[in-house]
Phi, psi and omega in degrees: 000136177265144180227135177295125178253309178194166178234133179233128176241137175246132182231153177254118175268182182298327181233341185235161166267138183243137175241126175248123182243135180227128176213158180298316182289317186259354182070207183256133176217161186230141180235145177226140176203156182286344181228156179297317179302318181292318179289324176295317177303317177302310184297313181298315179298316180297311182295323178299312179299317184297315184285329177291327181271352179286141177292143178289143180251000000 
């Protein structure tokens, strides 16, 4: 059985790359950074913290 965990969108702004993350536990949040690597690091760190603290089902 599949279960929705999160949705991640990457957008290019005028000066920054933008990531929008949506999850049931964390809601919707947005990250901005001048490079893809930096914004991806932000998203990965946030999601890792969220999923490590989530109760196991």
